N, C-alpha and C positions, 0 to 999 in steps of 0.2 A: 504493500500500500504506500502511495505517495503521502509523505507528511512534510509539510513546509511550515515556515513561521515568518512572522513579521515582528521585528524587535525594536520598537521606538524607545527613545530616551526622553523622559518627561522634563527636559531642560529647556524646552521651547515649543512653539506651536508646530503643527503638522505641516511640513514643507511639501510643495507639489511633487518634488522628486521622491520623497518618502511615500507619499500617497500613491504614486505610480508603482513603486515597489510593492506596496501592500496589495494593490489591485492585481498585478501580475501573479503574485503568489496565490491570491484568492482564486483567480481564474484557473491556474494550474491545478489547484486542489479540487475545485468543483468540476473541472473537465474530467479529471481522472478518477473521481469518486473517492478522493483522499481526504486528508484533514488539513485544516488551516489553523495553526496555533498562534496565540498572541503572547509574546514575552516582553515584559517591561524591564528595560535596562536602567534601573534606578540605583546603581551602586554609588553614584556621585551624590552623596547625601546633601552636600552644600548647595549644588545647583538644581537638584531635582525638586520639583514643585507640584503638589497635587492639583493645582489649578491647571497646569499644562497637561497633566495626565487626563483630567476630566475633559479638556478640550479635544485632545487627541482621540479619545474614545468616542466622543460626540461626533467628530468629523468623520471618523471611519464609518460609523453607523449611518451618518447622513449620506455618505457616498454609496451606501449599499453593501458595505463590507461587513459580514458577520464572521465570528470565529467559533471554533469548536472548543467546548469546555470553558473553564475559567482562565483568565489571564494568569501568567506565571510571573512572579516578582523576584528579580535577582536579589533584592535587598533582604529577602527572607531565606536565602540559600547560602549564606556565608559559610555555614558549617560544612556543607557539601564541598565547596571549593577548597577549603582548608584540608579536608580529608583526602581529596584527590591529589592535592599538591604533596601531602605527606606520602602518599603512595609512590609518586614519582621520585621523591627524595629517598625513600627506603630502597628503591631500585638502583640507586646510585646515578640517576640521570639528572639530578639537580643538586644545588648547593644552597646554603643559607648565607645571607649577607645581613647580619643583624637579625631583624625580625622578618626580613624579606626572604621569599623562596624563589629561586631563579633556575630555569631550565638551561642545561648546558647544550649549546648548539654544536653539533659535529660539523667540522669544516670539510671542504672538498667534495661535498655531495651535490648532486643535481636532483631537483624536485620537479617532476612533470605533472601538470594539471591538464586534464582533458576537459576544458571548459565547454559547457553546453551551448554557449553562444559564440565564443571566440575561437574554439578549437584548442589546439595544444599551446600551452604557455609554459615556458621553462624558467626556473629560478635556480640560483646558485646559493648554497648555504654560506659561502664566503662573504656574501653581501648581507648576512643576517647576524646580528649580535645576539648574545645570550638573552633569553626571554624571561621577563618577570612574570611569575604566576600569582604570588601573593605579595602585595606591597608592604612596606614597613609599618603602615598603619593597620594592617590586617585585612584590608579590602582586596578583592581580586582584580587582577589586570584584565582589561577588556577582552583580549583575544583568548585568554585562558577561560574566563567565565563563559564565553560564547561556546567554546568546545565542550566544556563540561555539561552545559545545559543542552546543547544540540544533541549530544550523545545520550544524555539521560532522557530526553524527550523523544528519542527515536527519529530525529529529523533525517529524512532521506535525500532531500534536495535543498540546497541553499541558493536562492535566487536573490541577488542584491546588486547594488550599483557598482560601476567600475572603480569607484574610489576605494573599494574594499579589496581590489586585486592584490595589493601589497600585503594585506593581512593573511591571504590564503596560505602561502607557504609556512608562515609562522603557526597558523592553526593546524596545518597538517603535521607539523612537528609535535604538537601537543597530542593529537590523535595517536601518533606512533608511540609516544612516551607512555600513553595510557593503554596501549595495546588494543585500540578500537578501530573498527572498520571506518573507512572514509565515506562521507556522503558525496553526492555529485554537486559540483559547483557551477553556477552560471552567473556571469557578470554583465549587467545591462549598461550600455553607454548612457552617460549622464544627459540630462536636459540642459541645453545651452541657451544663452540669451541671444538676441539678434546680432550682437557684436562678436559672437563666437566664444565668449567667456562663459564660465559656469553660471547658471541662472542664480541671480542674487537680488537683493532689494533694489539695487540701482536699475534693474529692468522692470520695476513696478512691484506689485504685490507678489509674494512668493508663498504665502501660507494659504492653506485651504480655507481657514477662517476668513481671510481677507476677501477671497472670491465669493464666499457664501454671503458675506455682508454686502458685497457689491451688487448682489442680485443675480448671480449665476446659479442655474439649476443644478442640483446634484447629478442628475442623469447626464447633463451636457458636459459637466466637468469630468466625470468619470469616463464618459465616452471619449472625450478629447485626450485624456491621459493614456488610455489604452491604445489609441491609434498613433501615439508618439512612439514609434519603434516597432509596431506590429500592425499587420493588415489582415483583415478577414478574407481578402481576395475580392476579385470582380469589381475593383475600384469602389467598394462599399465603404462608407465613412460613418453612417449613422446606424447604431445598433445598441440594444440594451445589454446590460451586464449578463443576463441569462443567455441571450443569443451569443454573446462573446464567449461565454464559458463553454458552450456547445462546440464552437468553432476553434477554440484556442489550440494552438500548436506551438510549443516552446521552441521548436527548431526554426520557426518562421520569424523569431525575434531578430530585429536588425542589429548588426554588430557595429554600426556606425553611429556617431553622435547625432542627436536629434535636436532640431531648433524649435524653441518655443515661439509660437506665432499667436499673439493676442488677437489679431484680426480673425484668424481661423477659429479660435475659441469663441469669439463674439458671434461669428456667423453661425456656428453650431448651436450656440445657446439660443440665438434668435429662432432657429429652426425648431428647437424643442419648445420654446414659448408658444410658437404658432400652433404646434401640434397638440399642446396640452389643453385639456378642457378648461374653459374659463372658470368654472366652479373650483377646480383644483388650484388655479392660479390665485384666486381671490385671497385666501389667508396669507399667502406669501406676499402679495401686493400690499395687504393691510399692514403687515409687519414693516415693510419698507416705508409706507406712508407715516405710520406712527413714529418710526425712528427719525423721520425727517420733521417731526413736530406738527403734522397735519391734524386738523380737528375732524374726527370721523363721526362724532356723536349725532350730527345732524344728517348724515348720509346713510341711507338704507342699503342693504346688500343688493337690492334690485338695481338701485342707482349705480352702485360700484361695479356690478356685473356688466351693465351697459357700457360703462366707461372703459372697463378692461377690454371688452369686445371691440371698442373703437380703436384702441391703441396697441393691442397685442401683436399686430402685424407690423408695427412701426418701431418696435424696441428690440434691442439686442441684449439688454440686461433689465432686471426688474427695477433697478435704481433709476434708469432712464425714464421709466413711467412717471416717477415722482417729479422729475424736472419738466417733463412735457405737459403734465396735467395740473400743475399748481394752481392755475386759474380756475379750476373747478372746486377748489377748497378754500381759497382766500381771495380777497379783493386787492390786497397789496402785492400782487404778482409783479415780477420784473417785466418791463417792456423792452424788447429788443431795440437797441440804439439805431441800428441800420434800418429796421422796420419802421421805427418812429419817423426817422428822417425821410425815408423813401415814400411812405404811405400816409402818414398822419400830418406831416408838415404842409402838404399841398392843400390849398383851399378847396379845389374842386373835389378832392377825395373826401374831405370832411363834409362837404355839401351832399355828396352821394350817400354817405353814411347817414346823414340826417334824414334824407328823403326815404331811404330804405327803412329806417326806424319808424317813420310815420306809417308806412304801409304795413309793417309787421305788427304795429299796435292795433291795426284794424282787422287782423286775421281772426276768423272765427275759431279755427283750430291751428295751434302753433306746432305744426308737424314739419318735418324736413321737406316733404313734398311741397307744401304750401309756401314755406320759406324760400325754397329754390325758385318756385314759380314767380314769386314777387320780385326776387332779385333779378331774374332774367328779363322779366317784363320791364323793369326799370332800366336795365342796360339797353334794351332795344329802343325805348323811348328817348334815352339820352344819346343814342348813337355811339355807345362805347362797348368794348368787350366786357363780358360778364366778369372776367378776371380783374378788370379795373375796379370793380366794386367788391369782389370777393376778397382780394388780398388786403385792402385797407380794413375791411370789416373784421377779418381774422385777427389782425394786429389789435384792433380796438377791443375785441372781446376776450382775447387770450394773451396779448403781449408777444405772441410768437408769429413768425413768418411761415412756419410749417406746422403740420399737425394732422389730425384726423380730418375727415370731410367736414367742411365748414357747416353745412346745413344740419348734419347729424350732431355736431357740437352744440349748435344753437338750440336745437330741440331739447337736448339733455340739460343744458344750462337753465333753460326755461325763459319764458317771455320777459318776466320782470327783470331778471339779471341782465339779459341781453340788451334790452332797451336802455337800462340804466347805464351800461358801459358804452353803448353806441352814442347816446346823447352826450355823455361826458367827453368822448373823443371828438365829437362834432363841434364842440364849442370853439 
């Protein structure tokens, strides 16, 4: 049985690269009918923080990643690490330096790794110094604790980032010293920023939490991360985690570095927003609106659902909805400077807004069809294009030069609010 693990350290938020590692391990386990275990590497007592751990677990669940059994905590296993180090010491393969226990590295050896992604990788032990197992403070060294845990948990495949390649020969030496069989190793190329450097904060947000708050959907972010370095074939780019698990083939993982493309992620997120039922989007949209300080107590769900329907095809993130629709929630919305100058500064435009307002005030039913009819009739009578009235009116009622269909917007805002804003702009 395939048994894999994801081993985050609760010293910071879940990075996109780490999330991708978790996803690929999860896909491999679910595809093969194996197990996906979660190990918390919290041996750094000073830097580890329960706040980060809670956020990591929350983000994994949000992405759709579940794990088998309860998480394993390294901080609760110090006794096991010391016992294994003593085993190696008793075999004469290690020595003590004060309270530290250190593995003796035999020089002149070649270590070969048949990497699942990169193929054969060769290391020389002449390049590896003696390896600490237990530090002088009694805590385990990273590589040693990893090996003890992976062996104890029966991990069969270790799938992780390229930045761990240098750790692999050191860990193999620990497996040998303990007389344990080796798991299979696979190292995934890292996610790079647009400038070719390793993805970092200077490229924008790098944690899952940041993208969640920005209004990216979990399904879209997970989808994007799994097609960074793997393809289901047939030029397919949009697929659920369950679909990806059925199709996943570890041998198809790319061995070249992958470039993070925020525009590709935004496009994918927009596709997921469009495909998602409006009722499913509503609670997510509400969270965004409330976070932005919008007053929702006067807005019914029916009203909000209509508003989401108007804008869901126009946004790439849920946060963009807030920026585009502020005029539906407050009267002190910002007015686009270019729009004000181009459409509201001209006397003839203000006059057309005034005339249209007069006609709209007389409508029996304030529907989009009747509003559009009144607008186009006025344009014909004035001998101008309908757009010459539509664009100034849009700026007058929303402050924006772009948005949903004007007549649909006006119907939803309601006659009283629309006339108030149009008359104010026409002065």
